[in-house]
N, C-alpha and C positions, 0 to 999 in steps of 0.2 A: 443574586445579591439579596440576602434576607436582612430586613430591616430590623425584626423583633430579636434576633440572635445576635445582631451586631454589637461588638465590645464596647461601642459609644452609646449604643441606646440605653436610655435612663428613665423609661417611663413616658417617653415624649408623648404629648397629647395629639400632635398632627405631624406628619410626614407627607408632603405632597410634590409630584413630580409635574414638570410641564414641557411640552414640546411644541412650538410653533412653527410650522412648516415653512410659511412665508418667508419669516425673519431669519429661521434657523436656531431660535432660542431653544436651549436645554438649560433648565434650571430646576432647583430643588430649594423648597422652603420647608424650615422645621420649626414647630412650636414647642417648646419643651414644658413650659409650664404657665398658667393664665392665674393662678390663684390671687395674685395681687393686682391684676388688669391685664388690657391687651399685650400681646408679645412684641417687645420693641427689639430690633436687631438689624446690624447692617447688610447691605446687599454686595457681596464680594463676586467680582469678575476676575475667575483664575485659569490658566491653561492647564487645568487637572491633567496628570497623564491617565488616569482610569476614572470610570464613575465610582468605583468605590472609593477612591480618594476624596471625591467630592462629597461623597454620603459621609465618610468619616468626619470631614472638616464642619458640615452643616451640622452634624448631630452634637460635635463637641463645643462648637462655638455659641449653639443655641443653649444649651446648658449654661455655659458660662454666663451669657446674658441675664439668665435668671437669678443668678447669685449675684451679679453686679446691679441689677435693678433693686434687690432686695435689700442689699447693704448701703445702697445710696437712699433708702428710704423714700421710693417714689412709687406710685400705684401703677407699676407696669410688669409684665411677665417678660419672658424671654425667648427670643425667637432669632432666625438668621437665614438668609437667602445667599445662595451661590448660584453664579451663572458660569456654566462651562464654556470656557472661549477665552482668548488672548485679547485683553482690553486695548492693546495697541493697534490690532490689526482686524479684530472681528466685530468691535462696537460699532452699531450702527442706530440710527433713529428709530427704524421699525422695531430693531431687537429691544430697545429700551422701552418702546410702546408696549410691546407684547408684553415685557415684564411689570408695565404697569396694569394690563390686563391680568395678569396672574395674581398680584398682590390684591386687586380689586375683588377679584373672585374668591377671596377668603373672608369678605366682609368685615373685615376690620379687626379680626383676630390676630393680625400680624401688621405692625408698622414698619416700613422699610426706612433706611438712611444710607448715607454714604459709607464706604468702607474701601478696602484695598481694591484697585482697579475701577472704582466709580466715583463721582465728585457731585457737588453741589449742583453742577450744572445738568448731569445725567439725572439727578433726583427731579430736577424740575421738569425733564421729558419724561420721566416715570410719572411725576404728578399730573402730567395731561389726562392720564387715563385713571388714576385711583386718587381717592380723598385721604390714602393711607401712606402718604411718603413724608417723612420727618427731615428737618434741616432745611427746608425750602421756603420758611416763612418770610414773605417780603416786610422790608419795614423793622425788622427785629434788630436787636442791639448789635448783632455781629453779621447781619444780612444772610442768616442761614447756616454760616460756618459756625460748629460748634468747637472749633480748635482753640480759641482764645480762652474758653471757659474750661477747657482740658486743662490746658497749660496753668491757669490760675487755680485750679482745684488740686493740681499736682505741687505747685508752690505751696498752698497751705498744708497740704500733707507733709511735704517735706519740712516744714518749719515745725510741724507738731513731732515728727521723727527726731529732729535737731534737738527739740527740747527735753523729750523723754531720755535720749540716750546720752545728750551732751550738756545738758541743762542750761541751754542759752535761749534767750526769747528773741535775739537778733543774730542774724547771720553775717553780722560785720566781722571780718577776718575769717570766717569760716571757709575751709578749701573745698570745692565741689569739681567734680569731675562729670562734665556733660557729655553723653555717648549720643551723638546724633543732635544736630542744631538745624534743623529743617522747620516744618512749619509749627510744630508744638515744642520742640527742643529748644529753638531759638526765643519763642515766648517765655519760656520758662527761664531760660538763662537770664534774659532781660530783668525778670521779677528777682531772681538771685542777685544780679549785678547791682539793682536798684536798692536792695537790702544791704549792699556791702560786701557780698560773697567775694572771693577771688575763684576765678574759673580757669579750668583746663578743659579744652574741649577737642572732639574728633568728629570727623563726618567724612564720607566717601566722595563728598562734593566740594572742591575746593572753594567755590563761591559761597558756601555756607560758612566755613570756617574763616574766610578773609572777613566776612561782615561782621562775624563775631568778635575777631581782632579788631576790625576799624570800630566798631560801635560800642564795644562791650569791654574793650582790653583784654580779652582773653589770651590765655598761651595756649598754641595748638600742637597736638601730638598726633602722628600717624597711625592708623589701623588699630590694632589690638593692644598697643602701648598704654592706651586709656587704662587698661586694667591694672597698670603697674605704677600709677600715679599714688605720689604720697598725700593724700587728700583725708578729708573727715567724711565726705559723703560722695558715693558714687551714684550718678542719676541716669539710669539706661534709658535713652529717648529714641531708639532706633529699632533695631531687629529684635525678636524674641528668642527664647533661648540661650541666653548669654550669661546666665549663671549655671555652670556646667562643671564636671568634673575637671575641666582645663583651666578654668577661671577663677573658681573660688578661693584656692590657695595662694593667687596673685594679689588677691584685693587688699588693700591697705586700710581702705576706709571701714570705719564702724557702723555706716548706716547706708543701706541700699534702698533708694527712693526715687523712682523716675516714672515717665508716662509710658514707656513701652508696654505692649501687651505680651502676656505668656514669658514673663522673663526667666521663671524657673524652667531648666530643660526638663526636668523630671519633678515630681513633689518631693521627693527625698531631698532635693538639694535645699529645701526650706529648713530640714532639719541640720544639715551640714553648716548653713549659715549660723543657725542658732547655737550649734556647736563651739563655733569659733568667736562667738558673742558679737555677731553683726546682726543689727538690728534691720530687718525686713518690713518695708512697707508695701503688704500685697497688692500688686498692680492692679487687680479691676477693683480695689477700694480707692486708691489714691487717684487714678485716671478717670473716675467716674464722672468727672464734670461734664463731658461732652454729652453723656446721656441725660445727665441732669438739664442742661441746656435744650436739648430737642423736647424733653417732657415739657418745660415751661413755655416753649414757643408753640406747643399745642394747646396748653391751658390758657394762654395768653396773660399770664400774671406778669407781675412788674419786674424789671431788671433788679431792683432792691431786694425782691423776695428771693430772685434766683440767686445773686451774691450770698444771701444770708444761707440758703441751703448748700451752696457749694463749700461754704466755710464751714459748714457741719462735718465736711470730710476730716478735718483735724481732730474733730470729737471723737469721730468714729475710730478713727485709726487710734488715738489716745485709749479707747475702750479696749480695742484688740490687742494693744502692747501690754495693757495692764492685766487684763487676763492671762495673756502668753506668758507673762512673767511668773504670775502667780502660780499658775498650774505647769510651767516647766514645759511649755509646748510651743511649736512653731507657730509663727503668727499668721500664716495661710489657712493651718488647720483651724486655727480660732475663728478667723474670718469665715470661713465656710459654715462654721457651726452658729455664728450669729446671723448668717443670711438663712440657713434653714430654718432657724426658729423663727423668722419673719415670715417667709413665704407658706410654711406648714400650719402656721396658727392662723392664716387669712382665711 
């Protein structure tokens, strides 16, 4: 398994493999770029079928974090960690402590945080062995949980997209389909409801949709019927790769703006959205509130400064939308160019 010739290798600065015999930990940390600052990225625990699959994930995701940090205007680079294993059956305290040792061994070049298969509670255990675990600051505005800020930033970005595409300052009467009303999706839906939007939602868990009906007056549809709704805005807040060959032609919305990661199944789907005159808010731009929250927890600056920074997501998206329209390019391509301008000149 060669790293340097791997198709996802993109000049990564550091790729480290770690095995702890006592706990059984097998993990990889990839640092993509530290031009702007130490690499920040979540620690994912997943039952990868092969080591190569884990390597592919950590290389791809660490690069994505470089772009996310740059476009979010924070002094951090991009990294990622993956633990090979089933988080439901193989996660132990000893394994998490060993992961803390692994992170600490890099001397602060990589800062870890929660991700798929890990939690704030896990980060607190990891933080017993390292100074470089994010999202665990006691007494912070959200108790270490960055998801409220992710949701608020997504709301700010969605409003910017609505203003650019629909010419509206308020969401009153705007129809929004929210796919996934779990942790972040529900908080986004609450912001939308409070701003007067009409909501239709879907989720694989009935308790989530029941809550949205009860507290937000949402209408519920089952499964992928969410793609067929006659709405103004489609807000994906669950799985990735949901904008694909099978769904693009079903969308009736003129805006796609949500908190889910990796919304486009392939890069070319951004061009297909543009061809259909659907405005796409690039996912790593609109959902950057969480990484900004973790950054501000570490700097110790005020909640007011955090909020002001997150509200800048709307300005960044407006710049992306404007440049994309002027150059007749997909918004994702323009976002990438802006990120590259920022971390390459650092």
